[in-house]
VOGU-3710 file (C-alpha; in Angstrom, 3 decimals, decimal comma):
1> mipenmpcll> 53,072/312,194/122,161  49,460/310,261/121,126  46,625/311,493/122,374  45,330/308,927/124,854  41,927/306,627/123,815  41,961/308,006/120,848  42,121/305,344/117,634  45,438/306,465/115,548  46,796/304,843/112,421  51,007/303,548/112,773
11> lssfyvgekk> 51,943/304,602/109,933  56,217/304,257/110,113  58,843/303,603/112,875  62,345/305,642/112,362  65,737/304,786/115,133  67,063/308,210/116,314  70,525/307,810/117,519  71,035/310,872/119,816  68,209/309,278/122,074  68,690/305,536/121,478
21> svflkfynps> 65,212/304,934/121,027  62,911/303,679/118,305  60,273/306,288/117,502  56,778/305,860/116,326  54,416/307,736/113,663  51,175/307,802/114,348  48,274/309,390/111,994  44,857/310,757/113,731  41,880/310,330/111,313  39,666/312,820/113,888
31> dsqvyfwsey> 42,549/315,886/113,323  44,268/314,969/110,455  47,761/315,442/112,703  50,613/313,026/113,211  51,729/312,414/116,559  55,047/310,330/117,931  55,502/307,284/120,548  58,411/306,529/121,840  59,800/304,347/125,121  62,224/307,534/125,539
41> flqgnannkh> 58,677/309,493/126,606  58,267/307,203/129,677  60,450/308,276/132,140  61,508/306,024/135,076  61,518/303,153/132,929  65,148/302,489/131,835  65,525/299,182/133,015  62,224/297,438/130,918  63,282/299,572/127,585  63,662/297,932/124,341
51> qpycyvkkef> 67,548/297,163/123,296  69,695/296,421/120,378  70,616/292,622/120,281  70,936/289,471/118,302  71,435/285,523/119,061  74,127/283,205/119,057  74,408/279,345/119,631  75,699/277,677/121,802  78,531/276,502/120,402  80,175/279,775/119,956
61> asevnrivdd> 79,877/280,337/123,336  83,398/280,770/124,333  83,900/283,518/121,081  80,965/285,281/122,449  82,915/285,153/126,294  85,676/286,420/125,017  83,977/289,575/123,674  82,157/290,612/126,365  84,645/290,116/128,928  86,664/292,858/126,716
71> ektrysiqev> 83,779/294,664/125,912  81,658/294,310/129,211  80,316/298,034/129,336  78,717/297,348/125,496  77,699/294,164/125,674  75,642/291,526/127,943  74,429/288,120/127,823  71,305/286,388/128,676  70,767/282,704/128,491  67,020/282,196/126,767
81> kklddildke> 64,941/279,187/125,282  64,110/279,752/121,344  62,544/276,980/118,974  64,370/275,997/116,110  62,030/274,623/113,319  64,620/273,406/111,176  65,457/270,731/114,232  61,881/271,211/115,341  62,803/272,025/118,903  63,376/274,204/121,962
91> idilkilapd> 67,056/274,789/121,863  69,070/277,286/124,640  70,889/280,519/122,997  72,430/283,357/124,825  70,880/286,410/123,831  73,450/289,712/123,119  72,331/292,814/123,835  74,023/296,173/123,125  73,204/299,976/124,177  72,757/300,734/120,207
101> plaiggtdns> 72,338/299,149/117,004  75,894/299,685/115,335  77,659/297,723/118,358  75,097/294,539/116,805  75,716/295,312/113,148  76,754/297,916/110,572  80,459/298,822/110,736  83,514/297,104/110,947  83,464/296,591/114,550  80,227/295,193/115,058
111> frekvtswea> 79,506/292,040/117,002  78,256/290,377/114,116  81,747/290,919/112,030  83,622/288,854/115,013  80,600/286,504/116,137  78,839/283,819/113,948  75,707/285,487/114,741  71,790/285,048/114,241  69,367/287,930/113,356  71,995/290,489/113,519
121> dikyhesymy> 71,170/292,190/110,286  67,790/293,176/110,942  67,045/296,894/110,956  66,984/297,693/114,230  63,717/299,948/113,643  62,118/296,804/111,849  63,058/294,180/114,910  61,713/296,711/117,346  58,096/297,219/115,811  58,410/292,643/115,524
131> dmglipgayy> 58,682/292,632/119,446  56,430/295,022/120,305  53,534/292,930/117,731  53,607/296,370/115,779  51,500/296,668/112,601  51,951/299,615/110,253  48,735/300,005/108,838  46,751/299,116/111,605  44,938/300,792/114,719  46,268/301,911/118,196
141> krvgnslvlh> 45,385/303,226/121,400  47,351/305,063/124,005  46,121/303,739/127,547  48,363/305,120/129,828  51,555/303,916/128,765  50,907/301,490/126,928  50,132/301,321/123,348  47,036/298,746/122,511  45,574/297,523/119,453  42,246/298,827/118,287
151> efsiskgvdk> 39,709/297,279/116,141  36,612/298,823/115,129  33,431/296,466/114,530  32,969/294,351/111,214  29,380/293,871/110,331  27,522/290,677/110,575  26,507/290,408/106,653  30,473/290,732/105,608  31,287/287,796/108,860  28,900/285,377/107,316
161> ylntlftsnk> 31,695/285,168/104,329  33,781/283,855/106,865  32,241/280,524/108,329  32,196/278,778/104,731  36,181/279,136/105,246  36,290/277,796/108,725  34,606/274,800/107,802  35,987/273,867/103,992  39,454/272,949/104,531  39,454/269,479/103,258
171> fqsnfsnney> 43,486/269,292/102,326  44,275/270,675/105,771  42,886/267,325/107,495  46,479/265,900/108,638  46,128/269,009/110,892  44,009/270,499/113,718  42,398/273,151/112,439  42,646/275,465/115,113  45,498/277,112/114,174  44,578/277,529/110,490
181> dkfllkwsrl> 41,091/279,238/111,554  43,244/281,417/114,201  45,054/282,623/111,311  42,010/283,196/108,981  40,443/285,298/111,686  43,298/287,249/112,535  43,826/288,335/108,843  40,503/289,393/108,102  39,971/291,278/111,281  42,886/293,400/110,330
191> lnqpipnikr> 42,526/293,756/106,917  38,899/294,605/107,312  39,696/296,973/108,962  38,946/301,039/107,960  41,187/303,225/105,443  41,130/306,967/106,850  41,423/309,628/103,864  44,736/310,156/104,761  45,455/313,788/104,259  48,379/314,486/101,895
201> laldievdse> 49,907/316,950/99,626  51,611/316,471/96,515  54,866/319,180/95,619  57,226/319,864/92,426  60,013/321,736/92,543  61,172/323,442/88,930  65,103/324,135/89,018  66,581/327,267/87,162  68,750/325,584/84,683  72,333/326,106/83,013
211> egrmptareh> 73,298/324,961/79,853  74,627/321,819/79,270  74,052/321,075/83,362  71,661/319,262/84,948  71,296/321,210/88,747  71,900/318,672/91,918  70,883/318,149/95,535  75,391/317,785/95,557  76,226/321,057/94,051  72,867/322,727/94,559
221> drvitavgis> 74,066/325,747/92,453  70,544/326,805/90,819  68,096/328,664/92,040  64,525/326,844/93,222  62,327/329,196/90,222  58,597/327,527/91,315  57,470/325,326/93,741  53,658/323,782/92,878  51,493/322,228/95,407  48,391/319,826/95,126
231> ssdglkkvyv> 46,342/318,472/98,490  43,607/316,101/99,630  41,865/319,693/101,396  41,455/320,748/97,786  45,147/323,266/98,067  46,579/324,259/94,335  48,982/326,703/95,098  52,357/327,386/93,136  55,129/329,440/94,328  57,079/331,732/91,974
241> lkkgsdvqld> 60,402/333,244/92,387  60,111/336,725/90,831  61,730/337,869/87,642  62,975/341,062/86,920  60,660/344,334/87,637  57,388/343,599/84,802  55,450/341,385/87,039  51,878/342,029/86,734  50,933/340,687/89,928  46,882/341,470/88,833
251> sldqsievce> 47,380/339,211/85,616  48,300/336,296/87,716  46,278/333,358/88,855  45,064/333,302/92,360  46,228/330,092/92,715  50,405/331,847/91,753  52,196/334,103/94,700  55,382/335,762/93,445  57,677/335,689/96,298  61,396/338,354/95,979
261> tekemllkvf> 63,202/335,974/97,100  64,275/332,030/97,193  64,602/332,082/100,853  61,156/333,897/101,543  59,881/331,145/98,665  61,221/328,124/100,921  60,050/329,621/103,613  56,163/329,424/102,866  56,644/326,322/101,308  58,360/324,535/104,655
271> qviqnypiil> 55,497/325,934/106,541  52,708/324,065/103,987  55,199/321,081/104,437  54,362/321,283/107,986  50,646/321,214/107,887  50,643/317,270/106,048  51,515/314,485/107,468  52,168/312,589/103,867  53,984/314,252/101,098  54,372/313,133/97,866
281> tyngddfdlp> 56,850/313,626/94,779  57,291/312,222/91,686  61,542/311,234/92,050  61,908/313,084/95,195  64,092/310,707/96,972  66,667/311,607/94,092  66,300/315,124/93,614  62,873/317,699/94,928  63,185/317,088/98,695  67,212/316,516/98,695
291> ylyarsqdpr> 67,327/319,564/96,480  64,775/321,638/99,148  66,955/320,736/101,648  70,418/321,515/100,269  69,430/325,394/98,623  68,042/325,905/102,524  71,174/325,155/103,822  73,176/327,369/101,632  73,426/331,413/101,899  72,948/332,237/98,584
301> idpinatpie> 69,109/331,887/98,929  69,515/335,045/100,654  70,827/337,873/98,817  71,151/340,656/101,250  71,937/338,473/104,730  73,471/335,327/103,140  71,612/333,558/106,062  70,402/329,815/105,357  67,162/328,605/106,821  67,784/327,862/110,248
311> kelvpivikr> 67,367/324,227/110,657  64,675/323,811/113,071  62,329/325,219/109,930  63,302/322,982/107,608  60,912/320,066/108,481  63,137/317,818/105,749  65,284/314,866/107,135  67,818/313,528/105,059  68,968/310,529/106,363  72,751/310,379/104,839
321> esfikrgmqa> 73,572/313,987/104,445  76,534/312,682/103,070  74,871/311,414/99,807  74,383/315,017/98,618  77,806/315,848/99,209  79,218/312,593/97,387  76,316/312,410/94,607  75,614/309,005/95,182  72,387/307,001/94,992  69,675/308,748/96,831
331> dpvtlqtgih> 68,619/307,439/100,366  64,759/307,575/101,018  64,246/310,989/102,330  61,485/311,863/105,520  59,940/314,466/107,144  59,908/316,071/110,397  56,341/315,592/111,243  55,258/313,371/108,297  56,097/311,009/106,096  57,216/310,881/102,367
341> idlfrtfqnr> 56,290/308,543/99,686  58,332/308,750/96,559  55,753/307,990/93,664  58,422/307,313/91,388  59,804/304,426/93,264  56,533/303,433/94,094  55,240/302,618/90,666  58,838/301,587/89,518  57,992/298,297/91,715  57,213/295,405/89,087
351> svqnyafshk> 54,932/294,037/91,152  52,622/297,285/91,303  52,965/297,556/87,392  52,150/294,082/86,837  49,948/292,864/89,773  48,278/295,883/91,217  47,280/297,721/87,443  47,615/295,085/85,408  50,541/295,889/82,893  48,738/299,356/82,265
361> yseytlnais> 51,533/301,554/81,941  55,820/300,178/81,020  57,159/303,255/81,128  57,822/305,069/84,459  57,962/308,797/83,892  54,958/311,014/85,497  53,779/311,409/82,001  53,716/308,261/80,681  52,040/306,656/84,344  49,132/309,760/84,066
371> ealledtkie> 48,319/309,163/80,595  47,907/305,300/80,897  46,085/305,651/84,669  44,653/309,290/84,326  44,266/309,617/80,447  45,860/313,142/81,463  49,564/314,367/80,780  52,373/317,244/81,862  52,100/320,177/80,155  54,224/320,196/76,736
381> fegsigdlsi> 56,658/323,252/75,444  59,376/323,864/72,997  62,748/325,757/74,403  64,236/325,779/77,896  62,275/325,756/81,077  64,272/329,485/81,998  62,522/330,618/79,155  58,932/330,446/80,152  56,962/333,409/81,457  56,046/333,527/85,364
391> qklaeyclkd> 52,676/332,282/84,330  53,349/329,414/82,079  55,879/328,549/84,781  53,633/328,348/87,141  51,233/326,387/85,129  53,313/324,165/84,028  54,906/323,475/88,055  50,921/322,998/89,292  50,194/320,404/86,976  53,262/318,459/87,690
401> adltyrlssf> 52,625/318,932/91,310  48,838/318,245/90,637  49,131/315,377/88,332  51,490/313,379/91,461  48,622/313,998/93,638  45,950/312,186/91,715  48,080/309,361/90,752  47,454/308,538/94,619  43,536/309,286/94,834  42,298/308,236/91,228
411> ndnllmkliv> 39,663/305,359/91,546  38,781/306,295/95,091  41,755/306,496/96,353  43,176/303,279/95,337  46,902/304,095/95,699  46,846/305,092/99,324  44,413/302,023/99,871  47,158/299,545/98,455  49,887/300,491/100,508  48,274/300,777/103,833
421> iiarisrmsi> 47,238/296,981/102,706  50,298/295,863/102,050  51,559/297,123/104,975  49,175/295,796/107,376  50,255/291,920/105,300  54,063/292,849/105,231  54,448/294,532/109,004  56,141/296,929/106,856  56,571/300,622/107,603  54,639/302,876/104,834
431> editrfgvnq> 57,802/304,576/104,133  59,714/301,107/103,527  56,783/299,511/101,112  56,809/302,083/98,664  60,536/301,549/98,087  61,281/298,397/98,416  60,233/295,177/96,272  57,682/292,622/97,277  60,898/290,307/98,331  61,250/292,407/101,293
441> wirsmmffeh> 57,569/292,834/102,181  57,389/288,837/102,467  60,814/288,899/104,357  59,063/291,178/106,537  55,449/288,968/107,009  57,924/285,771/107,666  60,485/287,601/110,448  57,781/289,083/112,294  55,804/285,716/112,516  59,063/283,717/113,399
451> rqqniiiprr> 59,418/286,719/116,602  55,877/286,410/117,474  55,762/282,265/117,794  59,877/282,808/119,125  61,110/280,864/116,133  65,311/281,678/116,069  65,108/282,898/111,839  67,589/280,691/110,083  70,656/281,993/108,404  71,392/281,553/105,140
461> dellqkgsss> 74,036/278,350/105,369  71,679/276,658/107,424  69,233/276,752/104,595  71,883/275,920/102,437  72,188/272,004/104,037  68,129/271,568/104,036  69,334/269,777/99,948  70,321/270,694/96,808  68,100/270,551/93,680  67,170/266,959/92,456
471> ttaiikekky> 65,917/267,823/89,071  67,660/269,324/86,110  66,921/272,416/85,280  65,788/273,779/81,120  66,421/277,206/81,881  70,206/278,030/82,016  70,024/280,411/84,893  67,938/278,463/87,184  68,869/275,705/89,239  66,267/272,885/89,039
481> rgglvvepel> 62,832/271,850/86,766  60,408/274,758/86,640  56,732/274,610/85,729  55,553/271,932/82,633  55,456/273,232/78,693  52,599/271,326/76,966  53,977/271,623/72,842  51,357/273,534/71,212  49,789/272,064/67,664  50,953/273,991/65,040
491> gihfnvvvvd> 48,390/275,144/62,726  44,762/276,997/63,775  42,068/276,621/66,105  38,571/277,973/66,421  36,496/278,150/69,831  39,635/277,773/72,664  39,042/278,276/76,120  42,137/279,338/77,799  41,746/277,764/81,736  44,149/278,910/84,655
501> faslypsiik> 45,261/277,184/88,090  44,023/280,471/90,217  47,002/281,272/92,412  48,498/277,729/90,971  52,088/277,872/93,294  49,911/279,550/96,429  47,213/277,167/96,839  50,180/274,128/96,008  52,521/275,860/99,209  49,205/275,594/101,157
511> vhnlsyetvn> 48,069/271,544/100,429  51,080/270,215/100,595  52,028/271,789/104,029  55,070/273,346/102,028  57,840/275,673/104,291  61,589/275,488/104,954  60,388/273,537/108,318  58,766/271,148/106,386  60,282/269,914/103,411  63,196/267,499/104,219
521> cphdecrknp> 62,306/267,949/108,161  64,392/266,041/110,824  61,496/263,349/111,205  62,732/259,496/110,255  58,986/258,986/110,103  57,983/261,357/107,778  61,454/260,400/105,475  60,763/256,639/105,754  56,865/257,375/104,326  56,625/256,786/100,984
531> inhiegtthw> 53,042/258,883/100,652  55,307/261,760/101,461  57,494/261,905/99,210  56,989/264,757/96,361  56,634/262,874/92,999  59,957/263,740/90,420  62,406/264,831/93,313  64,326/263,101/96,048  62,565/265,848/98,465  60,018/264,614/101,516
541> icrkkrgmts> 57,162/266,460/103,895  56,659/267,205/106,882  52,992/265,534/108,448  53,826/265,740/111,722  53,929/270,152/112,189  52,070/272,476/109,635  54,696/275,004/107,598  54,303/278,167/108,691  54,548/279,683/105,153  51,857/277,226/104,471
551> iligtlrdlr> 49,957/278,660/107,268  50,241/282,291/106,222  50,192/281,977/101,866  47,480/279,772/102,480  44,874/281,556/104,163  45,971/285,038/102,299  44,919/282,632/99,552  41,872/281,155/100,880  40,920/284,796/102,140  41,271/285,994/98,980
561> vnyykhlskd> 39,600/283,153/96,556  36,588/281,998/99,229  35,911/285,935/101,063  36,998/289,129/99,124  36,099/288,177/95,842  32,468/287,722/97,362  32,621/290,865/99,405  33,806/293,027/96,341  30,692/291,879/94,392  28,721/291,802/97,009
571> ktlnnedrql> 25,201/294,214/95,840  24,018/294,048/99,899  27,167/295,926/100,806  27,644/299,551/100,717  29,828/300,813/97,312  32,357/302,024/99,653  33,078/298,732/101,471  32,798/296,899/98,391  35,694/299,183/97,125  37,858/298,339/100,002
581> ysvisqaikv> 37,564/294,279/99,556  38,109/295,027/95,822  41,896/296,779/96,763  42,713/293,912/99,779  41,351/291,429/96,955  44,550/293,161/94,534  46,525/293,557/96,885  46,916/289,796/98,865  47,386/289,126/94,506  50,139/291,047/95,137
591> ilnatygvmg> 51,999/289,005/97,540  50,411/285,704/96,439  51,818/286,032/92,963  55,106/287,134/93,913  55,432/284,031/96,383  56,874/281,032/94,444  59,179/283,814/92,170  60,503/284,896/95,393  60,954/281,101/97,811  63,178/280,607/94,495
601> aeifplyclp> 65,584/283,146/94,023  68,648/283,571/96,055  68,701/286,557/97,306  65,584/286,105/99,724  66,921/285,329/103,144  64,492/282,336/103,629  65,747/280,869/100,083  65,904/276,867/100,543  65,591/275,745/97,265  63,583/272,239/98,307
611> vaeataaigr> 60,977/274,480/98,930  60,808/275,883/95,309  61,728/272,509/93,691  59,200/271,217/95,338  57,353/273,588/94,566  57,264/273,354/90,609  57,339/269,446/91,086  54,154/269,575/92,367  52,900/272,156/90,099  54,000/269,684/86,952
621> stttktirkc> 52,375/266,962/88,326  49,087/268,927/89,211  48,626/269,953/85,230  49,821/266,612/84,061  47,033/264,958/86,177  44,625/268,087/85,091  45,622/267,036/81,493  44,830/263,085/81,963  41,486/264,179/83,300  40,633/266,292/80,404
631> nednvkviyg> 41,758/263,771/78,174  39,685/261,008/80,101  36,417/263,931/79,143  37,546/263,920/75,555  38,451/267,771/75,901  41,738/267,975/73,844  44,244/270,142/75,467  46,253/271,650/72,682  49,054/274,006/74,526  50,166/274,445/78,567
641> dtdslflknp> 52,165/276,350/80,375  52,536/276,116/84,087  49,457/277,372/85,174  47,650/277,371/81,846  45,963/275,173/79,950  44,234/275,912/76,053  41,221/273,328/75,762  40,127/273,046/72,575  36,332/273,185/71,896  34,969/272,396/75,042
651> tdeqlksisn> 31,728/272,346/76,611  30,400/274,357/79,386  29,344/270,884/80,779  32,920/269,584/80,530  34,608/272,834/82,008  32,032/272,308/84,421  32,965/268,564/85,490  36,839/269,585/84,832  36,838/272,099/87,559  34,790/270,459/89,959
661> waktelgvdl> 37,420/267,666/90,016  40,667/269,462/90,268  38,725/271,053/93,232  38,132/268,143/94,911  40,822/265,933/94,217  43,536/268,702/93,489  42,607/271,445/96,177  42,899/273,756/93,317  40,536/275,762/91,639  40,374/275,993/87,842
671> eidkryryvv> 39,178/279,399/86,280  38,383/280,082/82,873  40,494/282,693/81,580  40,140/283,428/78,551  37,789/282,709/74,892  39,042/282,585/71,701  37,493/282,786/68,331  40,628/281,699/67,001  44,065/280,905/67,806  47,247/280,150/65,453
681> fsalkknylg> 50,345/278,856/67,308  53,637/278,101/65,350  56,643/276,409/65,790  58,679/279,587/67,756  58,439/278,909/71,028  55,595/280,443/73,181  54,624/282,463/70,331  51,207/282,723/69,535  47,692/284,977/68,657  44,374/284,842/68,753
691> vlddgtvdvk> 41,336/286,860/68,880  39,299/286,957/71,826  34,849/286,692/71,706  35,390/290,932/71,796  37,473/291,038/69,297  40,806/291,930/70,819  43,923/290,834/69,363  46,354/289,037/71,599  49,806/288,603/70,324  52,477/287,073/72,945
701> gltgkkshtp> 54,778/289,715/74,159  53,212/292,309/71,500  56,707/294,064/70,883  55,262/296,046/68,811  52,852/298,061/71,047  55,674/298,698/73,068  55,905/302,709/73,450  59,754/302,626/72,824  58,670/300,965/69,483  59,150/303,454/66,720
711> pfirkafyei> 55,490/304,845/65,662  55,558/303,909/61,963  56,606/300,350/62,732  53,461/300,656/65,772  51,192/301,868/63,105  51,908/298,828/61,071  51,655/296,268/63,798  48,243/297,745/64,276  47,393/297,465/60,688  48,315/294,276/60,882
721> lnvlrdiyse> 45,986/293,423/63,676  42,992/295,268/62,519  43,159/292,618/59,557  43,845/289,512/61,984  40,708/291,010/63,814  37,911/290,207/60,932  39,102/286,572/60,504  36,000/284,278/61,512  37,003/280,873/58,986  40,177/278,732/58,014
731> kdftnaktki> 39,071/280,409/54,640  39,611/283,951/55,547  43,593/283,140/56,571  43,972/283,386/52,634  43,237/287,235/51,952  44,528/288,185/55,322  48,152/286,737/54,575  47,827/288,684/50,944  47,000/292,030/53,042  49,499/291,633/55,631
741> keiirslaed> 51,905/290,959/52,781  51,246/294,124/50,863  51,216/296,259/54,743  54,728/295,259/55,056  56,225/295,472/51,533  54,688/298,777/50,928  56,259/300,234/54,515  59,784/298,465/53,661  59,455/300,415/50,117  58,807/303,592/52,090
751> lenrkiplae> 61,814/302,973/54,093  64,293/302,971/51,122  62,629/305,914/49,238  63,064/307,409/52,592  59,298/308,479/52,437  58,943/308,097/56,273  59,021/311,179/58,484  62,278/311,395/60,854  59,409/311,805/64,172  57,985/308,108/62,943
761> lsfnvminks> 61,354/306,750/62,570  62,423/307,525/66,378  62,977/305,258/69,315  61,628/306,906/72,462  63,747/305,201/75,447  63,433/307,048/79,271  66,706/307,495/81,315  66,046/305,948/84,844  69,089/307,626/86,087  70,190/311,400/85,823
771> pekygvrsqn> 72,993/311,592/82,958  75,787/312,525/85,229  74,969/309,471/87,456  76,133/307,614/83,575  79,515/309,903/83,848  77,053/312,040/81,309  77,590/315,621/82,096  78,815/319,398/80,440  82,561/320,139/81,325  85,128/321,989/80,402
781> nnenhtlslg> 86,975/321,798/76,780  90,055/320,464/78,037  87,956/317,488/80,310  87,193/314,583/79,189  82,832/312,720/79,225  83,513/309,464/81,507  80,886/306,547/82,038  81,498/305,169/84,997  81,609/301,695/84,417  81,975/298,695/87,650
791> gkskdfgnvk> 84,284/301,811/89,316  86,398/302,782/86,736  85,994/305,877/84,564  86,752/305,356/80,684  86,219/307,867/77,663  82,497/308,366/76,785  83,177/307,530/73,330  85,710/304,571/73,625  83,632/302,451/75,567  81,369/299,421/73,992
801> gipqhikaak> 78,366/298,090/75,099  76,819/301,974/75,688  73,181/301,890/75,675  71,772/303,673/72,387  69,598/306,276/74,549  72,508/307,183/76,498  74,440/307,747/73,593  71,804/310,135/72,176  71,242/312,158/75,680  75,228/312,799/75,857
811> qlvelgqelk> 75,027/314,687/72,564  71,976/316,892/73,559  73,770/317,597/77,141  76,855/318,909/74,951  74,672/320,898/73,160  73,352/322,363/76,890  69,812/320,737/77,000  69,278/319,733/80,512  67,990/316,218/80,860  67,061/314,830/84,427
821> agdiisyvkt> 66,089/310,689/85,469  62,567/310,125/83,913  62,909/311,965/80,398  62,411/310,499/77,213  65,173/310,583/74,878  63,880/310,239/70,904  67,077/309,219/68,912  66,969/307,785/65,096  69,194/305,125/64,240  72,357/306,250/61,965
831> rtvdgvkpvs> 75,261/305,590/59,645  77,323/307,716/62,079  79,900/306,710/64,205  77,337/306,479/67,036  75,356/304,407/65,267  72,563/307,236/66,786  71,307/310,438/66,675  68,796/312,308/68,853  65,739/313,172/66,366  66,146/316,677/66,191
841> lvsksevdne> 69,875/316,497/65,062  69,703/314,170/62,109  68,963/314,648/58,527  66,780/311,631/56,500  70,434/310,951/54,232  71,924/309,718/57,957  69,232/307,142/58,180  70,344/303,791/58,676  68,029/301,723/56,670  69,093/298,092/57,696
851> kyleameatf> 68,720/298,718/60,828  65,275/299,652/60,022  64,548/296,562/58,551  66,039/294,565/61,572  63,226/296,107/63,811  60,614/295,810/61,502  61,690/292,151/61,302  62,196/291,325/65,140  58,927/293,694/65,291  56,819/291,431/62,781
861> dqvlsslnln> 58,498/288,407/63,726  55,365/287,604/66,605  52,773/288,010/63,656  54,672/286,147/60,934  55,805/283,718/62,102  51,892/282,495/63,565  51,335/282,812/59,591  54,244/280,783/58,480  55,466/284,013/56,737  58,850/285,092/56,771
871> fksiigkprq> 60,134/288,665/56,730  62,635/288,583/54,016  60,638/286,603/51,611  58,342/289,443/51,797  60,360/292,246/50,858  62,502/290,597/48,025  65,048/289,297/50,545  66,954/286,086/49,921  65,277/283,690/52,991  67,638/281,162/54,989
881> snldelfwg> 64,863/278,019/54,501  61,976/277,080/52,462  58,965/277,006/54,838  56,767/279,411/52,994  53,746/276,874/53,055  53,470/274,262/56,231  49,734/273,493/56,864  47,914/276,361/55,461  46,737/274,303/52,439
//
């Protein structure tokens, strides 16, 4: 149990069915140990223990009574009062209590399958945390049998920045500021708490390969040959299985420990794992940990006694062992005495990729991410891993483990701090944070607050009754009209400044009080007052109460823009504190940038179309009013897209004037994002290129830089960018266009004459799943290779639409090459039946030149269309139209 009166960091929660109780895992920074707490430990308080439950409204009371009468030992009923925010009133509602979560939901016989229920699909360990007000990433102390939130003191120098926030909310004047200020204070107190350097260990395993087959946890018939370990306390070690009798132990590195049997090796690894509260892996949910667990229970690891390892000695917890047997998509894997973070899943998160790491990586392999963030790579070798000597195998395995650890520690433990801060904001366990998308983070934050304010969480069908779309979508997939796009003024423009509305949609949600309960509220006085109606829609906004989404998102937005940004740059603070505040700012940015997106996504549990439509409509109005102000100040707007405006040749005074106006009149912050030496717009939608003041070439989309693009195209693309970088006046464009034409023409000739090396022609694409997940596996000669599509198996060779890199992977697997999720497949487009071949198997005569010309055109078209050049004309092929010189004279 958690030690008494000792501040410990809450990491995660989980439900133990045998004990019918939620258990909490805490990290104690004082001794770097994980401690548990649960109501299960509290003897004699059975009547007060938390139980799984759901709610049912009174109109379904007869159905409830019928079920409870039939199953009195299973369910009990309480009549309670809850706030219904959609109706804006308190209601009487039935609370259905059950002995275990599956009685509420999860089986065909669960309560929610029989009666229309509220809050029946929330995981029980989450529901428990919400009700108890427990926040992962926060500190708690055990006082007797209770958990008490512990807050470390905050310096006065930091607190001074809050004072301006409490008095600067003009756009909250319709309501009392007490509630808003209370949330500002709560967020800042929570987020400003220190983050310990949590003791952790990264591991990586290597498994003996069999020709033509990838080892899986389901079959676990291949020997684990090495386990590498790298930790925060400096431990770097690799355990390797002895091969033959010629191992010279004296010649091996001290970090290498040779084990006689696989059982001996696993026991030593498990013993080390138990000393660390956090275990890091890369794709460990899918492979490393399930494989370690499966092998530990296989008698073959002990050649002499043929006995597996006792389960109590295995620290790995497989939440659903059946997935090993059935080979299903991997469930999260955890630990008996700690938690497991799979960095592969963490870095796959698009919000982490785009907003936390500014899209520095585009592939999710350990090698690609390490190269982008650490400027380091895996050890390369030729041939099979089974052919490596013990020394080389150990070095390879240890390097992978060390890269995994360093991804968590670089830049002063940036990733670990980011995870803890997001856990605090979202109220979600750290293990869940690292595996689920941002829509789940925001969902958890909202659900927590509903429980804290005793508000019933609405069902989807209730939210759908709030109203339908009243605008016409321009994009087919959308159900409403999105942001405003100002058509570009074609041609070349020098001295262009791009201004961005900082956190535009979060600002709108805050200023205009947008939330599912405040848009189209039930109050007649709000609906009938024209001032409350949203321009361009049939929706109106409530002026009687402040919306939950408006408060949560608004306070986070204000803290980031007006608090943490300043703290992160305050030279009077020490470097460690400034770094913390910078990470907090990044974490909030991740949440804010995703807010509008999830509000308008049907998969989001609190999706309400009128809210998303209102946000977009006000966004368009904000942009339109700002353009009008620019025109009044004689500043020309030459392009605009949602939250950005391109201004031609503005003065600093004009920029300041427009920014001050936006802040005062619209409640949004207008900031300078980029300064272009020149920018060029073409007729192609949302396609432009420009050169920034520092010489950086900025091309919208920039396909040529993507790593899967063949090297010969990518190199030519960079040559073209270098030409564009040397343009300083309109006259320079004539020479630049001549040089660009020559680069492309020369490249096409080399391709036609087959002068380009095969390696330069290769497309390089990562496989996101093990080949067997696509149905690709080496089988007996009398069996077919199959690919599962929509639950049906078809002959691999006859299935249309199979990705080209999977076709190439199939050819490699058939030749016995071992492939796993995260591997890069390098292939060449050919005139063969499959249309592709792995680069190692192709000959130059098989290359499909026409396909490469198409790839060149697709890549260069971004630049050429902006310069009003035509690819086919440059290489001497017929053109579809005669638009060679439109405005370049």
